[in-house]
N, C-alpha and C positions, 0 to 999 in steps of 0.2 A: 684467121688464126686456126691453128691445128691443136686440138686437145688430146693429150696422151695420158693414159693411166698406167702406173707402175705398181707391181706388187713387191713390197720390200722382202728381202731374202729371209728375214727372221720373224716375220709376222704376216698377218693377212690384211694389214692396213694398206689402203690405197693412197698413193701419193700422186697428186695431180700437178701438172705443170703445163705451161703454154710455150710453144715455140713461136717467138715473135718474128713475123716474116719481114718486117720492115724496121730497120734501125739505122739512122744516119751514121755514116763515117766509121766503119769498122776497118781497121788496117792490120793486115797480117804481116808481122815483121819476121823475116827469115835471115839468119846469119849463115851464108853459104860457105861455111868453113868446116870441112869434114873432120878436122882435128878436134872439133867441139862436139862430135856426135854423142859423147857420153853425157852431155848436159842438156840434151835436146829431145824433142819428140821423135827424132829419127833423121833419115837422110833428107836431102833437098827435095827429092821426089815425094817423100811422105808429107813434108810440110806443104808442098804445092797441092797435094791431094786434099789437105784440110781446107785450103783456099777454095778449091773446086767445089767442095761440099757447101761451104758457106755462101757462095754466090747463088746457090739454088735456094737458099733459105732467107737471105737478106738482100736488099736492093742496092745498098751502097757499101761495097766491099772492095778494098784495094790491097794489092800485094806489093811489098817493098823488100828489096834485098839490101841489107845494110853491110857495107864492108869498111866503113869509116865513121868517125864521129860526126862528120858533116852530114852523112846520111841520116843519122839519128836526129840531128838538128832540123833537118828538113821535115821529118815526121812531126816533130814538136811544132813547127811552124803551121802545119796543117791542122793541128789540134783535133785529132780524131776523138770520137766519143769513147772508143775502146780500141786498145791495141791487143792483138792476139800474139802472145809471146811464145814462139816455138823453141826458144832457147833461154837458158839462165843468164849467160854471160857473153860478152864480146871481148875478144883480145885484140888490142891495137898496140903494136910495138912493145909487147910485154906488159902493157897496162890492161887490167881487168875492169870492164864496165859491167856492173850488175844491172841488167835491163829493167828489172822491176823497180830498183832504186832510182834509176835514171828517169823513168817516166813518172814515178811518184813525185820526184822533186819538181816536175813541171805540171803537176796536178792533172795528169792524164791517167785514166782508168786502164788497168791491164788485167789480163787473165792470170790466174795462179796466185801464188803466195808472195808475200813481201820479201825484200832482200834479207831481212833479219831471219825470217823463217827458213828461207832457202839455204842459209848457211848450215842448217841442221841436215839438209839433204847431202851436202858435200863434206860434212864432218860427222862421221858415225859416232864418235865419242860424245860430241855435243848432243846429238839426238838421244843417245842412250841415257845420258845424265838427265835430260829433260823429262823423258818418260818415266824414268825411275823415281823422280821426285813426285810423280802422280801415282805411285804405287804399282806401276807395271813392272813385271819381272823381266829381266834381261840376263843373258849369259854373263857371268863374271868376266872381267876383262882388265887389261892393262896395256900400256903402250911401250914400245921398245925401239931403241936405235942400236946399231952394231956396237958391241963392246960394253953396253950399259949393264948387262947382267953377266957376272963372271963365272958362275957355276950353276949347276942344277938347283942347289939349295937356295939360291937367290931369287928364283922365280916365284912370283906371288901366287900362282895357281898351278896345281899339279897337272901332269899329262893325263889324257890326251889334250892337245891344244889345237886351235885353228887360227891361222895367221893370214891376214889380208891387209890391203891398203886402207887407210882411214877415209880417203876421199875419191875412190874410183867407183864407177858404175858398171853395169852389165857384166859383173863378175871378173873384170879385168884384174889381173894379178893373182887370180885364184886357179889352182891346179891341184893335181894329186899331192904335191909337196906342201900344200897348205895344211894338210892334216899331219900333225907332228907328234911323235912318240918319244923323241930323244933330244937331249940338249944340243947335240951336233946338228940335228935337223932343224931345231929352233934357230940356232945361230945362222945356218945357211939360208933359210927362208927370209929371215929378217934382213940379212945382208943383201940378198937379191932384190927384195922389194925396195929397200932404202936407196939402193943405187939407181933404181928406176924412178921412184916417186919423190925422192929428196925430202922426205918428211917422216916423222915417227910412224911406226907400223902398229896396227891394231892386233892384239893377241887376245883370243877369247877362249873361254871354256868350250870344249867341243860338245855340241848338241847332236845326238845321234838319231833323233826321232824324225817324225814326218815334217814336211816343209809346206808352207802355205803362203799365199799372197792375197791381199785384200784391197780391192779398188773401191774408192769412196768419192762420190760427188755430193757436195752440199747444195741442196736446192730448197729454197723457201724454209730455211732453218731446219730442214730434215736431211738426214744422211741416207743416200742411196748406196747400199753396201753390197758388194759382190765378192764373197770369199771363195777361193778355189784352192785345190791342192796341186802341188807340183810333184810329179813322180819322176825322179831322176834315175837315169840308167845306172845299174850296178856295175862297178868296175873295181876289181881287187877287194871285193867285199865292202866297198864304201859307196855311198851316194853323195857325190860332190857336185854342186851346181857351179861348174867351172866356166871359164870364158869359152872353152871349146864346146861344151855342151850347149850353151846358149847360142853360139855361132852356128852350130849344126842343127839347132831346133830339135834336138833328140830327146828332150824332156817331154813328158805328157802332162797336159793340164786337164783337170777333171773336177766335177762338182764334189763337194764334201757330203758324203751320204749320211754320216752320223749327225743327227740333230744337235746333240750335246757338244760335239767337237766344233760344229759350225758356229754355234752360239758363243762358245768359249773364244774361238779365233776372232770372230767378229767383234766381240766385246773388247778384246785387247787392242784391236786395230782402231776401234772407235775412240777409246780412251787416249791412245797414242796420238791420233789425229788431232784431238782437242788439246792434248798436252803441248803439242808442238805449235799450236796456233795456226794450223793450216787453213788457207782460204781456198774456196772453190773445189779443189780436187787434189787427190794424191793417192799413192799406193803404199801400203804398209806390209812389210814382210814379217812373218811369224814362223818360229820353228819350235818343235817339241824336243824335250830331252828323252832319255830312255824311259822315264816314268810318266810320260805324257804331260809334263809341266810345259805350258806354252810360254814362250819368251819372245819379246820384241827383238827383231833383228836389225832392221833399218827402215828408213823412209825414202821413197822416191817421189819427189814433188813436181818433177817435170817428166812424167812417165813416158816411156816409149809409146808411140801411136801408130806403129806400122800395122797396116791392115792384115788380119789373119795370123799374126804371129806375136805381136806385143801383148804382154800380160794384161795391161790396163783395159783396152777395149775388148779383148778376148774373154776376160772374166765376166763381163756383162752379157756377152752372147751365151757363154756356157750356163750362166744362171738364168737365162731366158728373161732378161730384164730389158736390154737395149741392143739394137743393132749398131754397127759401127757409125753410120751417119748420125744416128740419134745420140750417141755418146758425144760426138763433136758438137752437135747443136746444143746439147744440154750444158756442156762445159762453157760454151760461149754465153749462153743465156744467163747461166748462174753468175758469171762475172759481170755481165751488163746490168744485172739487177742489184748487185751488191752496193750498199751505201758506203 
């Protein structure tokens, strides 16, 4: 066995964990459907890379590509000790299969959170409501469909507003027009997003301050927390983490140099992680308003795992806690040891 020590980001406490080199029957389940990339660790190549890492750490690892429910049934027949889920859902002829729920129903242990918790990942309103119940501040918000609000006076929150889909990831649906200062702009963006996503649209109080993301892995009942700041390019006097910015990787990720800010951001992320009932790992996004009030933005519970670019593994490297391979190993070990 290999013993590794970690220094937690907000204290000098040492967290010890062991990388178990032998565990029977680990199965990495990959859904090779690029249209599902927003609900997964990343591309097929990224997911295959996770398998490549695990076969160097464990002796009995299998990779399975599931394109039908029959493929899932075959996994169940093999009864692996642990399935590594690289995706939240599988779509078959319009039917959604939540993989964590599917394997839980067959008493097979899986990485990541339960189906119920993952619903908060794909529903930003639900996650906001849950963390707010635990006393975590979040931007004021409401939902809208085209024509629901007839005039400026009907809007529950004053301008400026920020408009985005309830259930998208990787900033899809977010662009310069997401920042809204007029009723006409509000109507236009809500209509545009509704036509694309076919569901109510999230409208938030605009937060103009600094933006952060916090990666968390739960190991031996302790949280390994890696908070970093996201510096977004300035465009038209605004910093918007749009789909284009993420696609271009033009944002800068850096350590949070101010101890008080780091503690404040980490604490909000920790409480949110616990409020949502997250298992194993997840990423919590936090943003400040003009007065440095920190607010919960959203949770990403199947975080991107692309080497050298995805926020989750990169944050551990920036905070000098874990290298990429160690992140993967700890995520799997944490799930395997969970009761």
